[in-house]
ZANULO-475982 format. One record per atom (N, C-alpha, C, O): residue in one letter; x, y, z. Coordinates in steps of 0.2 Angstrom, whole numbers, padded with zeros to 4 digits, always signed. Layout:
% residues N
aXYZ;...
This chain:
% residues 128
m-0038-0139-0044;m-0036-0130-0041;m-0032-0132-0037;m-0034-0138-0035;e-0026-0129-0035;e-0019-0131-0033;e-0023-0128-0026;e-0027-0124-0026;i-0020-0133-0019;i-0020-0133-0012;i-0012-0128-0009;i-0007-0131-0009;i-0012-0123-0006;i-0004-0119-0006;i-0006-0120+0004;i-0012-0121+0006;s-0002-0119+0008;s+0001-0118+0013;s+0003-0110+0013;s+0007-0107+0010;l-0001-0107+0018;l-0002-0099+0023;l-0001-0099+0026;l-0004-0102+0030;s+0005-0096+0029;s+0006-0091+0037;s+0004-0085+0038;s+0007-0080+0036;l+0000-0084+0041;l-0004-0079+0041;l-0004-0076+0051;l-0002-0080+0055;d-0005-0069+0053;d-0003-0069+0059;d-0011-0069+0064;d-0016-0069+0061;e-0010-0069+0070;e-0018-0066+0071;e-0021-0062+0071;e-0027-0063+0074;e-0020-0057+0069;e-0024-0048+0066;e-0025-0051+0063;e-0030-0053+0063;t-0020-0053+0056;t-0022-0054+0049;t-0028-0059+0051;t-0033-0057+0051;l-0026-0064+0052;l-0033-0069+0051;l-0040-0066+0055;l-0046-0066+0053;e-0038-0065+0058;e-0047-0058+0062;e-0047-0054+0057;e-0052-0052+0058;k-0044-0051+0052;k-0046-0046+0046;k-0051-0051+0042;k-0056-0051+0039;i-0046-0057+0041;i-0047-0060+0035;i-0055-0064+0033;i-0057-0066+0027;d-0058-0064+0042;d-0061-0068+0046;d-0070-0062+0046;d-0076-0063+0044;e-0065-0056+0048;e-0071-0049+0050;e-0073-0045+0041;e-0078-0041+0039;i-0069-0047+0037;i-0071-0046+0031;i-0077-0054+0026;i-0082-0055+0023;q-0074-0056+0027;q-0078-0065+0024;q-0086-0064+0027;q-0090-0065+0023;e-0088-0062+0033;e-0093-0061+0039;e-0097-0056+0035;e-0103-0056+0034;e-0091-0051+0033;e-0097-0043+0031;e-0098-0043+0022;e-0101-0041+0017;a-0094-0046+0022;a-0094-0045+0013;a-0098-0054+0008;a-0099-0055+0002;s-0101-0056+0015;s-0103-0065+0011;s-0099-0065+0007;s-0099-0063+0001;f-0094-0068+0012;f-0089-0071+0007;f-0090-0078+0009;f-0091-0080+0014;n-0090-0082+0003;n-0092-0091+0005;n-0085-0094+0010;n-0084-0097+0015;g-0082-0092+0006;g-0076-0096+0013;g-0068-0091+0013;g-0069-0085+0011;r-0063-0092+0015;r-0058-0088+0015;r-0054-0089+0009;r-0050-0084+0008;s-0055-0095+0002;s-0049-0096-0002;s-0052-0092-0006;s-0048-0089-0010;e-0060-0090-0006;e-0064-0085-0010;e-0060-0076-0008;e-0057-0072-0011;l-0063-0077-0002;l-0059-0071+0000;l-0053-0069-0005;l-0053-0066-0010;i-0046-0072-0002;i-0042-0073-0006;i-0041-0071-0014;i-0040-0066-0017;r-0040-0075-0014;r-0043-0077-0022;r-0044-0069-0026;r-0041-0067-0031;k-0051-0064-0021;k-0054-0057-0025;k-0050-0054-0024;k-0049-0049-0028;a-0046-0055-0015;a-0041-0048-0015;a-0033-0048-0018;a-0030-0043-0019;v-0031-0056-0021;v-0026-0054-0028;v-0027-0053-0032;v-0023-0050-0035;e-0034-0054-0033;e-0038-0051-0041;e-0037-0044-0043;e-0034-0041-0047;n-0041-0042-0037;n-0039-0034-0034;n-0032-0030-0034;n-0031-0025-0036;l-0029-0033-0031;l-0022-0032-0031;l-0018-0032-0039;l-0014-0028-0041;h-0019-0037-0041;h-0017-0039-0047;h-0018-0034-0051;h-0014-0034-0055;q-0025-0029-0052;q-0026-0026-0055;q-0025-0020-0055;q-0027-0016-0059;e-0023-0019-0050;e-0021-0013-0049;e-0011-0012-0050;e-0009-0007-0047;v-0009-0016-0052;v-0001-0018-0052;v-0002-0016-0059;v+0001-0011-0061;e-0008-0021-0065;e-0008-0019-0073;e-0010-0011-0070;e-0004-0009-0069;d-0015-0007-0069;d-0015-0003-0069;d-0012+0004-0069;d-0014+0008-0072;n-0007+0004-0064;n-0002+0005-0063;n+0004+0005-0066;n+0009+0008-0064;q+0005+0001-0071;q+0008-0001-0075;q+0007+0002-0085;q+0011+0002-0090;s+0003+0004-0084;s-0002+0008-0089;s+0000+0015-0090;s+0000+0017-0095;l+0002+0019-0084;l+0004+0025-0081;l+0011+0027-0084;l+0015+0023-0084;e+0012+0033-0087;e+0017+0036-0092;e+0021+0039-0094;e+0021+0037-0100;g+0026+0044-0094;g+0025+0052-0095;g+0027+0053-0086;g+0029+0049-0082;e+0026+0061-0086;e+0026+0062-0082;e+0022+0061-0075;e+0018+0066-0076;l+0020+0058-0069;l+0014+0059-0065;l+0017+0061-0058;l+0022+0061-0054;n+0009+0063-0059;n+0008+0071-0051;n+0004+0068-0048;n-0001+0069-0050;a+0005+0063-0042;a+0003+0057-0038;a+0003+0059-0031;a+0008+0060-0028;v-0003+0060-0029;v-0005+0057-0021;v-0001+0051-0016;v-0005+0048-0013;i+0003+0050-0016;i+0002+0043-0011;i+0003+0044-0001;i+0007+0045+0003;v-0004+0041-0001;v-0003+0041+0007;v-0005+0033+0010;v-0009+0028+0008;v+0000+0034+0016;v+0004+0029+0020;v-0001+0027+0026;v-0005+0032+0027;r-0002+0024+0029;r-0003+0023+0036;r+0001+0015+0040;r+0001+0010+0037;h+0004+0016+0046;h+0010+0014+0047;h+0010+0015+0054;h+0007+0019+0057;p+0013+0010+0056;p+0013+0011+0065;p+0020+0014+0065;p+0025+0013+0062;h+0017+0018+0072;h+0025+0025+0074;h+0029+0022+0077;h+0032+0025+0081;k+0031+0014+0076;k+0038+0014+0079;k+0041+0013+0069;k+0048+0012+0069;k+0039+0012+0064;k+0040+0011+0059;k+0041+0017+0056;k+0045+0016+0051;e+0041+0021+0056;e+0042+0028+0057;e+0051+0029+0052;e+0052+0030+0046;e+0055+0028+0056;e+0065+0029+0051;e+0063+0024+0045;e+0063+0025+0039;r+0061+0017+0049;r+0061+0015+0040;r+0056+0019+0032;r+0057+0020+0026;i+0051+0019+0036;i+0048+0026+0029;i+0052+0029+0028;i+0054+0030+0022;a+0055+0033+0034;a+0059+0040+0031;a+0062+0035+0026;a+0062+0036+0020;h+0066+0029+0029;h+0072+0028+0025;h+0071+0028+0016;h+0074+0030+0011;i+0066+0026+0017;i+0063+0022+0007;i+0059+0028+0005;i+0059+0028-0001;s+0054+0035+0007;s+0054+0039+0004;s+0062+0045+0003;s+0061+0050-0001;h+0066+0044+0005;h+0074+0048+0007;h+0076+0045-0001;h+0079+0049-0005;d+0076+0040-0003;d+0074+0037-0007;d+0074+0038-0013;d+0078+0037-0018;f+0069+0040-0011;f+0066+0045-0022;f+0066+0052-0017;f+0061+0052-0013;d+0069+0056-0017;d+0071+0061-0016;d+0068+0064-0022;d+0064+0069-0021;d+0070+0063-0029;d+0068+0066-0033;d+0062+0065-0037;d+0063+0066-0043;v+0054+0061-0033;v+0049+0064-0033;v+0044+0064-0031;v+0038+0063-0032;v+0047+0065-0026;v+0044+0067-0017;v+0044+0076-0016;v+0048+0078-0012;t+0040+0079-0018;t+0038+0085-0018;t+0036+0087-0011;t+0041+0090-0008;t+0034+0086-0008;t+0029+0085+0000;t+0030+0080+0002;t+0031+0074-0001;q+0028+0082+0011;q+0025+0075+0012;q+0025+0076+0019;q+0030+0078+0022;l+0018+0075+0022;l+0015+0078+0029;l+0015+0072+0033;l+0012+0067+0031;h+0016+0072+0037;h+0019+0068+0044;h+0014+0070+0047;h+0013+0076+0047;s+0008+0064+0052;s+0002+0067+0055;s+0002+0062+0061;s+0000+0057+0057;k+0002+0059+0067;k+0001+0057+0071;k-0006+0054+0071;k-0010+0059+0072;l-0009+0048+0071;l-0015+0046+0071;l-0016+0046+0078;l-0020+0051+0079;d-0014+0042+0084;d-0014+0040+0088;d-0008+0040+0092;d-0004+0043+0089;g-0006+0037+0097;g+0002+0035+0101;g+0003+0031+0097;g+0009+0031+0097;q+0002+0025+0091;q+0006+0020+0088;q+0004+0022+0084;q+0009+0024+0083;v-0001+0023+0077;v-0003+0023+0069;v+0002+0030+0068;v+0004+0032+0073;c+0003+0031+0063;c+0005+0037+0060;c+0004+0039+0053;c+0008+0036+0049;l-0001+0043+0051;l-0001+0046+0042;l+0005+0049+0038;l+0007+0054+0040;e+0006+0047+0033;e+0013+0051+0030;e+0008+0051+0023;e+0006+0045+0022;v+0008+0057+0018;v+0005+0060+0015;v+0012+0059+0012;v+0018+0059+0014;f+0010+0059+0002;f+0015+0064-0001;f+0013+0064-0006;f+0009+0061-0009;h+0018+0071-0007;h+0015+0075-0016;h+0021+0070-0018;h+0026+0069-0014;t+0021+0067-0025;t+0024+0066-0028;t+0025+0068-0037;t+0019+0068-0040;n+0029+0069-0040;n+0030+0072-0048;n+0035+0070-0053;n+0040+0075-0054;g+0036+0065-0056;g+0040+0066-0059;g+0041+0062-0065;g+0038+0064-0070;k+0044+0055-0065;k+0039+0051-0071;k+0036+0044-0069;k+0035+0042-0063;a+0034+0043-0073;a+0030+0038-0068;a+0033+0031-0066;a+0031+0030-0060;e+0035+0027-0068;e+0039+0023-0067;e+0044+0025-0059;e+0044+0021-0055;r+0046+0029-0059;r+0048+0033-0051;r+0044+0030-0046;r+0045+0025-0043;v+0040+0035-0048;v+0036+0040-0045;v+0031+0031-0044;v+0029+0031-0038;i+0028+0024-0048;i+0027+0019-0048;i+0031+0016-0042;i+0029+0012-0038;n+0037+0019-0044;n+0043+0010-0040;n+0041+0013-0032;n+0040+0009-0027;f+0041+0021-0029;f+0042+0023-0024;f+0035+0020-0020;f+0036+0017-0015;y+0028+0019-0023;y+0023+0017-0022;y+0025+0010-0021;y+0026+0007-0015;n+0028+0005-0028;n+0029+0000-0026;n+0035-0002-0016;n+0036-0008-0013;e+0036+0001-0016;e+0042+0001-0011;e+0037+0004-0006;e+0040+0003-0001;l+0035+0005-0005;l+0030+0009+0001;l+0025-0001+0001;l+0026-0005+0005;e+0021-0002-0005;e+0017-0004-0004;e+0018-0013-0002;e+0014-0017-0001;g+0024-0013-0003;g+0029-0022-0001;g+0030-0021+0003;g+0034-0025+0005;s+0031-0015+0009;s+0037-0015+0013;s+0031-0017+0018;s+0025-0015+0018;k+0034-0022+0023;k+0031-0024+0028;k+0031-0022+0036;k+0030-0026+0041;h+0033-0015+0036;h+0033-0009+0042;h+0026-0005+0037;h+0027+0001+0038;t+0022-0006+0033;t+0014+0001+0033;t+0010-0006+0030;t+0011-0011+0028;e+0004+0001+0034;e-0003-0006+0036;e-0007-0006+0031;e-0012-0011+0031;s-0007+0002+0027;s-0009+0002+0018;s-0005+0005+0015;s+0000+0006+0018;v-0006+0008+0010;v-0003+0011+0003;v-0008+0015-0002;v-0011+0010-0004;n-0008+0018-0003;n-0013+0022-0008;n-0011+0029-0012;n-0008+0034-0010;m-0012+0025-0020;m-0009+0030-0024;m-0015+0034-0026;m-0020+0030-0027;l-0015+0041-0027;l-0019+0042-0031;l-0017+0046-0037;l-0016+0052-0036;p-0017+0045-0044;p-0015+0049-0049;p-0019+0053-0050;p-0025+0051-0052;q-0014+0064-0051;q-0019+0068-0051;q-0016+0071-0059;q-0017+0077-0061;n-0014+0068-0063;n-0016+0070-0070;n-0019+0065-0074;n-0020+0066-0080;
């Protein structure tokens, strides 16, 4: 097994330790391997979607990053049919996007949001 170096901020490290304790992982490495496997499975599942895709994408992000999220969504105006913005509190916002269009394009939108350092969490719920 290869050993790698990984840089994490304090908040992420605290989350890892909390999950490790709550979910009874034997160590951080086991937890990270499982997280990567879950993300890999999600990517494979999304790649199998074809044709027209109707999906809801839910994004949680810091309020101060709202402009960046808006910039990403504007790049996908062709598939975003509805957007709902809510402030969860003074610091965190929730965006709900209804999308409809070519599966590849909807998945690209999801991937842009998921890969953005400006989001805390992103979930896609296919509707067809």
